Structures are given as structure tokens and as C-alpha cells.
DOZA-170161 format. One record per residue: residue in three letters; x, y, z of N, C-alpha, C in turn. Coordinates in pm, whole numbers, padded with zeros to 5 digits, always signed. Atoms other than C-alpha are relative to their C-alpha. Example, Ala and Ser with C-alpha at 12.3 -4.5 7.8 and 13.67 -1.06 7.14 Angstrom:
residues 2
ALA+00089-00119+00000+01230-00450+00780+00090+00120+00000SER-00082-00119-00006+01367-00106+00714-00077+00109+00073
END
This chain:
residues 337
MET-00125-00080-00010-01530+01115+03210-00010+00113-00100ASP-00008-00115+00079-01499+01463+03076+00138+00041-00027PHE-00123-00050+00023-01193+01619+02917+00022+00141+00043THR-00012-00143-00035-01263+01963+03060+00113+00007+00110GLY-00106-00032-00099-00958+02102+03250+00121-00095-00011LYS-00103+00095+00021-00736+01812+03123+00108+00049-00096SER-00094-00023+00095-00411+01834+02940+00020-00122-00089ILE+00009+00112+00091-00416+01607+02629+00106+00018-00107LEU-00115-00006+00102-00111+01533+02403-00035-00095-00115ILE+00020+00086+00119-00155+01397+02048+00128-00012-00076THR-00125+00023+00083+00152+01243+01885-00050-00010-00145GLY+00044-00001+00140+00136+01283+01507-00132+00078-00022GLY+00123-00062-00008-00133+01530+01575-00048+00094-00116THR+00036-00081+00107-00116+01727+01250-00076-00076-00117GLY+00064+00077+00101-00274+01447+01048-00154+00019+00002SER+00148-00018+00010-00648+01407+00956-00060-00027+00123LEU+00060+00039-00121-00727+01225+01276+00024+00108+00108GLY-00024-00096-00096-00544+01481+01492-00088+00130-00022ASN+00084-00116+00026-00730+01771+01326-00141-00016+00043LYS+00137+00031-00040-01061+01602+01381-00011-00003+00159LEU-00004+00010-00142-00973+01523+01741+00002+00138+00068VAL-00014-00136-00059-00876+01881+01815-00130+00075-00021LYS+00126-00068+00031-01196+02007+01649-00110-00045+00103LYS+00099+00056-00094-01410+01787+01874+00028+00039+00137LEU-00036-00041-00140-01222+01848+02190-00027+00149+00031LEU+00032-00145-00026-01255+02227+02146-00144+00030-00003ALA+00137-00040+00011-01619+02221+02043-00082-00058+00107GLU+00084+00067-00094-01740+01969+02298+00049-00007+00143HIS-00071-00001-00137-01500+02010+02600+00072+00121+00016SER-00083-00118-00026-01289+02276+02757+00131-00051+00055PRO-00125+00050-00056-00947+02115+02789+00092+00111+00042LYS-00102-00092-00042-00675+02292+02976+00103+00031-00116LYS-00099+00002+00115-00425+02218+02693-00017-00111-00096ILE-00015+00109+00099-00406+02025+02372+00132+00021-00060ILE-00141-00006+00043-00046+01957+02281+00010-00090-00130ILE-00027+00072+00128+00036+01863+01922+00150-00025-00015LEU-00145+00035+00017+00365+01675+01889+00012-00061-00132SER-00015+00043+00137+00475+01631+01527+00130+00053-00056ARG-00135-00042+00055+00770+01674+01294-00025+00107-00103ASP+00034-00091+00105+00588+01909+01046-00030+00134+00042GLU+00025-00140-00048+00625+02275+01128-00103+00070-00090LEU+00104-00071+00083+00408+02387+00826-00137-00044+00041LYS+00136+00046-00035+00122+02171+00920-00036+00049+00141GLN+00032-00053-00130+00147+02293+01281-00041+00147-00016HIS+00036-00142+00024+00138+02656+01159-00149+00000-00063GLU+00132+00003+00059-00168+02565+00946-00107-00029+00107MET+00094+00027-00115-00343+02413+01252-00018+00119+00083ALA+00004-00116-00086-00260+02720+01457-00092+00108-00068VAL+00084-00097+00079-00419+02946+01191-00150-00047-00006LYS+00135+00055+00014-00718+02713+01150-00080+00013+00125PHE+00074+00010-00125-00817+02681+01515+00002+00124+00085LYS-00010-00122-00076-00691+03000+01671-00051-00010+00141ASP+00046+00025-00137-00731+02876+02026+00119+00003+00096ASP-00111-00016-00092-00513+02966+02325+00030-00127+00069SER-00035+00119-00066-00532+02609+02459+00092-00088-00077LEU-00091+00081+00091-00335+02471+02170+00144+00029+00019ARG-00149-00006-00012+00038+02405+02209+00056-00084-00109PHE-00058+00076+00105+00271+02290+01937+00145-00033+00027PHE-00138+00040-00023+00590+02090+01991+00045-00070-00122ILE-00069+00074+00109+00814+01999+01708+00081-00113+00065GLY-00072+00106-00063+00947+01661+01791-00033-00126-00066ASN+00007+00133+00058+00974+01287+01699-00008-00103+00112VAL+00004+00100-00114+00870+00988+01907+00125-00080+00006ARG-00127+00071-00011+01212+00842+01824+00095+00075+00111ASP-00086-00087-00088+01360+01126+02047-00062-00002+00144LYS+00055+00026-00127+01299+01008+02399+00016+00130+00091GLU-00017-00121-00079+01440+01330+02558-00107+00098-00025ARG+00094-00100+00037+01204+01545+02364-00145-00041+00061LEU+00113+00052-00064+00917+01322+02492-00023+00035+00137TYR+00002-00048-00145+01009+01391+02853-00044+00141+00013ARG+00049-00143-00007+00958+01761+02792-00140+00010-00037ALA+00134-00016+00057+00641+01718+02595-00105-00062+00095PHE+00094+00070-00084+00477+01472+02843-00014+00061+00141ASN-00002-00056-00133+00548+01681+03151-00138+00068+00025GLY+00131-00058-00035+00207+01762+03320-00114-00047-00082VAL+00109+00050+00090+00002+01571+03057-00084-00110+00073ASP+00096+00101-00061-00312+01376+03171-00023-00114-00097TYR+00036+00098+00097-00388+01182+02855+00089+00012-00130VAL-00075+00004+00131-00188+01079+02542-00072-00082-00094ILE+00048+00074+00112-00339+00981+02216+00114-00016-00096HIS-00128+00030+00075-00058+00811+02017-00038-00038-00138ALA+00034+00017+00148-00124+00859+01640+00120-00001-00091ALA-00127-00009+00092+00233+00904+01516+00039-00138-00052ALA-00048+00128+00061+00342+00633+01278+00037+00022-00143LEU-00018+00006+00138+00489+00564+00940-00101-00110-00051LYS+00122+00081+00030+00203+00399+00749-00004-00060-00145GLN+00014+00051+00140+00265+00331+00376+00065-00140-00014VAL-00044+00145+00011+00280-00045+00306+00124-00017-00093PRO-00121+00022+00092+00512-00035+00004+00131+00065+00050ALA-00123-00063-00056+00747+00217+00175+00057-00076+00106ALA-00048+00082-00114+00775-00015+00471+00077-00114-00054GLU-00069+00107+00061+00885-00298+00249+00144+00031-00038TYR-00125-00038+00047+01167-00103+00117+00087+00080+00099ASN-00065-00081-00101+01254+00104+00428-00026-00063+00135PRO+00044+00062-00122+01205-00147+00714+00061+00054+00127TYR-00065-00060-00122+01457+00001+00960-00066+00126+00041GLU+00063-00120-00030+01288+00338+00940-00134-00022+00065PHE+00123+00031-00061+00950+00193+01018+00013-00064+00138ILE-00021+00060-00128+01085-00009+01309+00043+00113+00098LYS-00036-00110-00086+01253+00310+01452-00117+00079+00054THR+00109-00080-00034+00926+00496+01448-00112-00079+00066ASN+00111+00071-00048+00657+00240+01497+00022-00091+00118VAL-00027+00097-00113+00825-00001+01741+00074+00072+00114LEU-00079-00067-00104+01099+00188+01925-00054+00127+00041GLY+00081-00122-00039+00893+00511+01915-00115-00046+00094ALA+00110+00050-00096+00608+00313+02081+00057-00024+00136GLN-00066+00025-00130+00846+00190+02346+00043+00132+00074ASN-00032-00122-00067+00960+00544+02414-00124+00070+00058VAL+00128-00057-00054+00598+00663+02451-00036-00066+00132VAL+00039+00077-00122+00535+00378+02705+00098+00041+00118ASP-00092-00030-00102+00854+00453+02901-00025+00138+00062VAL+00009-00140-00037+00806+00825+02914-00136+00027+00066ALA+00140-00011-00051+00430+00801+02990+00003-00041+00154VAL-00008+00056-00140+00502+00586+03299+00088+00096+00084ASP-00083-00083-00080+00788+00806+03419-00063+00137+00036CYS+00065-00133-00016+00580+01126+03380-00124-00013+00070GLY+00128+00009-00074+00273+00986+03550-00115+00033-00080VAL+00126-00013+00088+00039+01018+03249-00104-00103+00047GLU+00112+00075-00052-00297+00887+03353-00041-00117-00102LYS+00046+00096+00100-00404+00723+03033+00064+00027-00133VAL-00054-00004+00137-00251+00644+02692-00079-00099-00092ILE+00066+00087+00098-00446+00519+02391+00069+00008-00127ALA-00080+00012+00128-00261+00409+02077-00078-00035-00115LEU+00066+00033+00126-00388+00391+01723+00068-00118-00070SER-00045+00113+00078-00350+00062+01548-00057-00005-00137THR+00055+00009+00134-00457-00068+01217-00047-00147-00027ASP+00035+00141+00039-00630-00369+01055+00115-00089-00043LYS-00112+00072+00051-00298-00462+00913+00090-00063+00107ALA-00068+00061-00114-00170-00552+01263-00055-00141+00031ALA+00055+00135-00025-00397-00861+01271+00050-00094-00110ASN-00063+00095+00092-00218-01155+01119+00077+00066-00114PRO-00068-00082+00096+00029-00925+00944+00076-00081-00104ILE-00081+00065+00103+00191-01028+00616+00099+00105-00054ASN-00104-00098+00041+00381-00699+00562+00063+00066+00116LEU-00091-00060-00104+00645-00502+00752-00079+00108+00077TYR+00078-00092-00072+00408-00217+00838-00092-00064+00105GLY+00091+00070-00086+00150-00455+00986+00081-00061+00122ALA-00085+00068-00110+00430-00636+01178+00041+00106+00100THR-00044-00104-00096+00557-00311+01334-00127+00053+00085LYS+00116-00056-00083+00202-00205+01444-00044-00116+00092LEU+00036+00107-00106+00145-00553+01600+00100+00006+00111CYS-00101-00018-00115+00468-00502+01796-00032+00113+00081SER+00046-00115-00080+00347-00162+01893-00117-00031+00086ASP+00120+00035-00074+00015-00301+02004+00038-00084+00127LYS-00048+00089-00108+00192-00564+02217+00075+00083+00104LEU-00071-00087-00095+00414-00297+02373-00095+00081+00086PHE+00090-00079-00078+00123-00080+02474-00085-00091+00098ILE+00078+00087-00091-00082-00371+02621+00097-00047+00108ALA-00095+00036-00106+00227-00494+02810+00036+00119+00094GLY-00032-00119-00087+00284-00140+02938-00082+00004+00123ASN+00077+00000-00116+00008-00197+03187+00069-00083+00113SER-00079+00072-00109+00227-00456+03366+00134+00061+00025TYR-00131-00072-00014+00541-00261+03301-00010+00120+00094ALA+00028-00119-00087+00390+00039+03486+00008-00029+00147GLY-00005+00037-00138+00390-00157+03808-00099+00075+00091SER+00091-00079-00096+00257+00057+04096-00032+00137-00049GLN+00041-00137+00054+00241+00367+03876-00136-00004-00055PRO+00134+00005+00040-00102+00479+03774-00032-00009-00150THR+00020-00012+00145-00050+00494+03393-00067-00132-00047ARG+00069+00107+00058-00284+00273+03191+00002+00019-00152PHE-00013-00007+00146-00256+00180+02820-00111-00092-00060SER+00090+00076+00073-00507+00063+02569+00026+00038-00160VAL-00022-00012+00142-00530+00039+02180-00135+00006-00066VAL+00118+00003+00084-00793+00126+01926+00053-00046-00142ARG-00031+00057+00136-00784-00070+01599-00120+00010-00098TYR+00097+00002+00093-00992+00006+01296+00065+00005-00143GLY-00034+00018+00133-00987-00004+00914+00041+00134-00069ASN-00040-00117+00086-00924+00239+00626-00092+00120+00032VAL+00068-00119-00031-01022+00589+00702-00033+00079-00132VAL+00037-00061+00118-01230+00757+00424+00065+00137-00024GLY-00055-00123+00035-01021+01030+00267+00126+00037+00069SER-00118-00035-00067-00724+01011+00488+00125-00009-00102ARG-00106+00005+00088-00378+01057+00344+00046-00139-00038GLY-00044+00133+00045-00280+00762+00131-00123-00083-00026SER+00129+00080+00020-00654+00647+00110-00015-00002-00155VAL+00021+00007+00143-00755+00529-00233-00110+00086-00053ILE+00114-00081+00038-01061+00753-00235+00050+00136-00059PRO-00055-00120+00069-00870+01084-00298+00069-00030-00126LEU-00062+00043+00127-00668+00897-00560-00101-00019-00110PHE+00102+00024+00104-00975+00777-00746-00067+00132-00036ASN+00074-00126+00027-01136+01117-00714+00083+00090-00088LYS-00096-00072+00080-00828+01273-00870+00007-00056-00138LEU-00019+00067+00130-00804+01019-01152-00127-00011-00082ARG+00131+00022+00070-01171+01018-01245-00003+00079-00136VAL+00002-00080+00118-01107+01284-01504+00073-00059-00119THR-00076+00071+00102-00873+01052-01692-00087-00103-00067GLY+00084+00099+00054-01149+00797-01742+00053-00142+00027VAL-00060+00137-00040-00929+00508-01604+00040+00001+00144LEU-00042+00012-00138-00899+00393-01250+00073-00128+00020PRO-00085+00120-00026-00622+00152-01140-00050-00080+00122ILE+00049+00087-00107-00754-00143-00930+00107-00112+00020THR-00091+00108-00023-00518-00388-00762-00059-00140-00031ASP+00061+00130+00008-00765-00668-00756-00152+00013+00012THR+00140-00024+00000-01135-00667-00844-00077-00069+00119ASP+00059+00063-00114-01206-00902-00546+00033+00055+00136MET-00052-00060-00132-01033-00685-00284-00108+00069+00077THR+00098-00057-00088-01231-00578+00012+00078+00070+00115ARG-00067-00062-00110-01156-00335+00286-00115+00049+00108PHE+00085-00071-00100-01314-00203+00619+00015+00152-00025TRP+00003-00149+00017-01416+00163+00601-00057+00069+00125ILE+00055-00087-00107-01470+00433+00868+00023+00137-00031THR-00026-00145+00023-01517+00804+00838+00086+00054+00109ILE-00092-00059-00094-01275+01028+01009-00078+00052+00120ASP+00082-00047-00118-01557+01167+01222-00030-00112+00100LYS+00032+00109-00090-01661+00832+01351+00132-00063+00062GLY-00126+00049-00063-01297+00730+01406+00040+00081+00114ALA-00041-00091-00115-01229+01040+01622-00098-00028+00116ASP+00096+00027-00110-01553+00971+01815+00037-00128+00077PHE-00028+00129-00069-01444+00612+01879+00125+00010+00087VAL-00120-00010-00082-01101+00709+01999-00024+00071+00125LEU+00033-00075-00122-01235+00961+02244-00090-00082+00100ARG+00089+00090-00087-01506+00719+02368+00085-00109+00065SER-00083+00111-00049-01248+00441+02407+00094+00059+00112LEU-00082-00066-00107-01022+00683+02597-00070+00018+00134LYS+00086-00025-00125-01303+00758+02839-00022-00121+00080CYS+00046+00120-00069-01404+00401+02914+00112-00103+00021MET-00092+00102-00009-01071+00219+02895+00042-00020+00147LYS-00050+00044-00137-00945+00029+03210+00137-00028-00006GLY-00138+00035+00016-00611-00064+03062+00015-00138-00052GLY-00025+00138+00055-00516-00358+02835-00098-00028-00117GLU+00094+00038+00103-00804-00349+02592+00048+00038-00145ILE-00003-00035+00139-00790-00348+02213-00139+00028-00039PHE+00143-00034+00041-01111-00171+02104-00007-00005-00147VAL+00025+00012+00155-01243-00259+01754-00144+00043-00025PRO+00136-00045+00029-01547-00074+01628-00066-00093-00104LYS+00075+00069+00101-01821-00249+01426-00011+00103-00121ILE+00002-00091+00108-01774-00087+01084-00025-00079-00135PRO+00023+00068+00131-01883-00162+00725+00126-00039-00082SER-00100+00031+00102-01682-00327+00443-00055+00048-00127ALA+00042-00018+00148-01686-00253+00070+00107-00047-00080SER-00102+00044+00097-01509-00385-00227+00060+00118-00073ILE-00070-00117+00071-01249-00166-00400-00061+00033-00131LEU+00059-00012+00122-01425-00231-00724-00135+00093+00013ASP+00120-00076-00024-01758-00086-00580+00039+00151+00034VAL-00048-00137-00036-01560+00217-00439+00031+00074-00129ALA-00035-00050+00127-01428+00280-00791-00131+00036-00080LYS+00124-00023+00074-01778+00254-00940-00084+00110+00065ALA+00076-00110-00062-01925+00493-00683+00066+00137-00029ILE-00062-00130+00026-01668+00758-00761-00004+00030-00152ALA-00007-00017+00146-01645+00711-01139-00063-00109-00082PRO+00073+00119+00059-01916+00480-01276+00030-00026-00143GLU-00024+00012+00142-01813+00544-01636+00141-00032-00031ALA-00139+00021+00018-01443+00490-01583+00037-00141-00040ARG-00052+00129+00035-01256+00201-01736+00089-00048+00124ILE-00071+00054-00109-01102-00031-01470+00126-00064-00058ASP-00135+00055+00036-00728-00111-01510+00050-00084+00120VAL-00053+00078-00102-00633-00413-01307+00151-00009+00002VAL-00144-00020-00002-00266-00348-01195+00068-00110+00091GLY-00062+00102-00087-00213-00632-00946+00036+00054+00144ILE-00025-00037-00140-00148-00637-00570+00142+00041+00018ARG-00133-00051-00033+00148-00436-00440+00070-00078+00104PRO-00068+00080-00093+00421-00577-00229-00054+00020+00141GLY+00050-00009-00135+00295-00661+00117-00154+00025+00017GLU+00127-00032-00004-00063-00602+00033-00093-00125+00013LYS+00085+00110-00023-00354-00831+00140-00127+00018-00097LEU+00123-00014+00078-00666-00915-00070-00114+00040+00093HIS+00095-00043-00101-00881-00882+00242+00066+00042+00138GLU-00060-00041-00125-00821-00729+00578-00073-00063+00121ILE+00053+00061-00122-00874-00864+00931+00015+00099+00116LEU-00012-00085-00117-00953-00669+01247+00014-00087+00123ILE-00012+00101-00109-00989-00973+01475+00028-00141-00060SER-00034+00134+00056-00817-01300+01392-00073-00102+00083LYS+00061+00109-00071-00955-01641+01497+00070-00019+00123GLU-00077+00022-00118-00677-01670+01746-00034+00103+00107ASN+00047-00105-00084-00780-01335+01899-00144-00014+00047GLY+00150+00022-00031-01145-01442+01893-00018-00061+00138ARG+00017+00066-00131-01085-01650+02199-00001+00092+00121GLU-00006-00107-00108-01025-01334+02407-00095+00117-00029THR+00082-00120+00041-01287-01115+02236-00141-00008+00067LEU+00140-00025-00046-01604-00974+02390-00073+00096-00092GLU+00080-00089+00090-01880-00824+02185-00093+00085+00081PHE+00087-00107-00058-02063-00506+02286-00098+00043-00109ASP+00105-00044+00097-02345-00325+02111+00061+00041-00139ASP-00055-00057+00131-02135-00143+01845+00153-00011-00010TYR-00133+00019+00005-01786-00261+01915+00047-00134+00068PHE-00058+00120-00067-01559-00549+02027+00118+00045+00088VAL-00125-00022-00090-01285-00568+02295+00081-00127-00004ILE-00098+00115-00009-00984-00800+02260+00058+00014+00137GLN-00047-00017-00133-00906-00870+02625+00144-00037+00010PRO-00133+00040-00026-00554-00887+02759+00004-00129+00083MET-00026+00122-00080-00417-01201+02923+00062+00043+00140PHE-00051-00039-00131-00380-01034+03267-00078-00067+00110ARG+00069+00057-00108-00463-01199+03593-00094+00100+00071TRP+00080-00100-00063-00608-00873+03717-00122+00040-00082TRP+00120-00038+00092-00858-00853+03423-00116-00080+00047ASP+00102+00075-00068-01169-00934+03622-00143+00030-00056ASP+00138-00008+00058-01552-00952+03569-00050+00144-00010GLU+00050-00134+00011-01598-00583+03638+00038+00063-00132ARG-00056-00056+00130-01394-00501+03327-00072-00073-00122LYS+00081+00061+00113-01610-00744+03122-00140+00032-00007ALA+00139-00031-00010-01940-00602+03226-00052+00051-00126GLY+00074-00038+00125-02177-00568+02930+00047-00067-00124GLY-00062+00060+00118-01961-00779+02698-00042-00152-00004VAL+00034+00129+00014-02052-01117+02561+00108-00079-00092PRO-00103+00069+00083-01796-01374+02443-00049-00031-00139VAL+00041+00043+00135-01802-01431+02069-00003-00146-00023ALA+00016+00151+00027-01877-01764+01907+00143-00059-00027ASP-00124+00071+00030-01611-02023+01866+00043+00023-00149HIS-00062-00017+00135-01377-01972+01562-00039+00135-00060PHE+00027-00128+00053-01497-01613+01532+00117+00075-00056SER-00098-00101+00047-01303-01367+01320-00067+00107-00062TYR+00073-00127+00057-01376-01021+01193+00084+00041-00115ALA-00074-00027+00130-01260-00990+00826-00092+00075-00096SER+00073-00085+00096-01360-00755+00551-00081-00077-00108ASN+00073+00074+00104-01475-01031+00313-00116-00077+00055THR+00111+00075-00058-01701-01208+00561-00082+00093+00105ASN+00075-00093-00081-01832-00896+00740-00143+00010-00047PRO+00134-00015+00046-02210-00892+00735-00048+00134-00039ASP+00040-00135+00032-02227-00519+00710+00077+00045-00128VAL-00060-00032+00123-02143-00444+00342-00068+00122-00063LEU+00046-00117+00067-02175-00108+00170-00040-00024-00144GLY+00026+00001+00150-02358-00090-00166+00052+00125-00061ILE-00060-00119+00072-02251+00165-00429-00062+00119+00041ASP+00072-00121-00039-02515+00418-00328+00043+00039+00138GLU-00050-00030-00135-02405+00397+00034+00139+00048+00003ILE-00145-00043+00012-02036+00432-00059-00008+00146-00053ARG+00004-00142+00060-02133+00747-00267-00037+00100+00103VAL+00042-00093-00106-02310+00900+00031+00119+00028+00096MET-00117-00010-00090-02008+00826+00256+00107+00098-00058ILE-00102-00085+00059-01773+00989+00003-00045+00148-00013ASP+00050-00141+00008-02002+01294-00045+00010+00073+00138GLU-00018-00050-00132-02001+01342+00331+00143+00043+00037PHE-00143-00028-00016-01627+01328+00332+00042+00126-00077LEU-00028-00118+00078-01602+01588+00053-00051+00130+00052GLU+00057-00118-00053-01835+01821+00218+00072+00048+00128GLU-00082-00023-00123-01644+01787+00550+00132+00065-00038GLU-00132-00051+00041-01317+01855+00365-00013+00149-00037LYS+00030-00141+00037-01467+02190+00223-00010+00077+00118SER+00026-00073-00122-01575+02297+00564+00125+00020+00085ASP-00127-00010-00073-01220+02238+00703+00111+00072-00071ILE-00104-00072+00070-01038+02450+00450+00063+00105+00078ILE-00070-00092-00085-00771+02652+00617+00007+00135-00071ARG+00003-00129+00054-00813+03024+00555+00109+00085+00059PRO-00105-00094-00052-00549+03304+00594-00040+00066+00136ALA+00030-00061-00131-00519+03453+00938-00070+00137-00006ASN+00062-00130+00013-00630+03796+00816-00130+00009-00081SER+00132-00001+00075-00942+03684+00632-00114+00021+00094
END
């Protein structure tokens, strides 16, 4: 499947993933329209200046506002749902706001996509949605459930829904890497726990995986890429090897290790060459949709501390250097430059 001639809408599209998706869609395809729906007018202006492409459209709006979604989704072929409130500590202290955006907003996207005849919707999840212990993870688990159930909810309508779930994005807003990079000059880096591990994926690979999953989705899958893990301590050493480590303790709602596929979900998981699929419990989910996948072993789980693919300090440094170079190339320049 090609995106040429298609209208694609990205909710929360002014973020790092949205910028990368737009860059790839414009460079590798010829979409009819790319619609960015977000709340931030400044970031929308910056994207317009950065890309200068007539196929881009910018809608100021919020997924909480169902009426606005009806206007935005009109004539859209595919929706990439990336809008969410994401900060774990903020969710612990502002639970209603996270529920309004991450849960009720997801329900609005499902409702409007079905009503407007959108062909495919793929939603962005998080490792924190697997066996959640914090409010943010719980809202994203609810969101995942809503999107998967949306395939039944659509009834005779053609709309299909799937989910992409992956780990921490290198350099994304709120990531520890920009924080460590900023603090390295102080000679002290704050670490929550020296045993903490996380999954890591670059924004480039994350965007590729989203578009690839959007192409091949049948409806109902949770796509999970095979990605490496690294300890937070090694990330700190890769960025500032001479810095002193200050152990500050785990924040409210934070896990020591992250899970992308729980043991309970392992029963429904198929393994492919470089990704997993958590299958839905649908009667119509048949062998054709399982083609190429192999059931994982009994009691399988995919966790950052037991992941066989672990990054060493040198590999982490290469990954960070790639991010910094990419960030330089994406600097927004004035329109008259």
C-alpha cells in the first residue's frame, strides 16, 4: 500500500513523531493532504515554515472536542492518533485531565472515524500500558482497548483500528536523554535508580514502524517492534562518563523496568522477524491474518530487564550521536532565509 493520493490526518501532529512522519510522507510518497490536528498554534506555524508544502493543512483543535473532529476527519483516508497527555508525575496529580484526553479523546476519535468513513486508524500506545501501575499507563491501556474494540463497534462500516506500542523514544520531549545532555555541564546527573532499565527506539525507526504497521494492518492488532533495552545508568555514563551520579529515587507512578508484552498477553502474541503482534480476541481473526507469525513460547513476556537485546555504552553513544545530528538537520529556519 502506498500513501500517494491519500489524505492522512495526524492528531498531536506537531510533536517529534508528527514532524518525522510528515518528513517521511513528503519525501517518500505524494499524499493528497497531510492534516495536522493539534492545540499549539506556534508549533503549527513552525511546521509550516519548516516544510513549506502545499499538501500540508493545519487544524487547531483538541481530541476532547468531538465537533471539531467531525470537521477535521471529513474526507480523510487514514488517521494516525498520536495526541495524548504523557507525563507520568503530571498524571498522578491531574488524573481527570489525562482521562479527558487519553480515554474520552480516544473514544471521540473512534466514533468520528466510523461516522466519517475513515479507512484506517492507527493509535500510538506506550510500554506503560502493559500491566500499568500509574494513571498515565492506565489511561493508555483504556485507549488501546477502545481502539481494538472499535473494530467491532464499526459494524458494517469499513473503518479498521490498530495500535502501535513501543518504548522510550530517544530525544523525544520528556525523554531523559535531553535532560542528561543539558545537565552534563554541571558534573552531576540525577538517576532515579541505578538498576532501572528501559526500552529505546529512535524517532526515525518509530516513524517507520508506524507507517509500516499502518500499511499492513488488518484491524485489531497491537504491533510491538523488537527494540533494544538499556539501563538508565549506562545512558548516563554514555552521555557524561565523568559525571557524579546522584540517586534521587523513583518518582510517583514510575516502574523499575518496563513491559511491552505481559505474560497474560503472551498467550495471544505472534512473533514475526522484527516485531510481535498481540492478536485481538475476535471470532473473525482468521489464519490469513496470522500468516507469517509464530506463537511465542509459554509464559513469554517482553520486558526491558529480560530483553536479550541490550545496548552497551558505546552503542548508546552512537544512538545519541545520531539523534543529535538529526536534531541539527531539523532546525527550523526563518521563512526568508
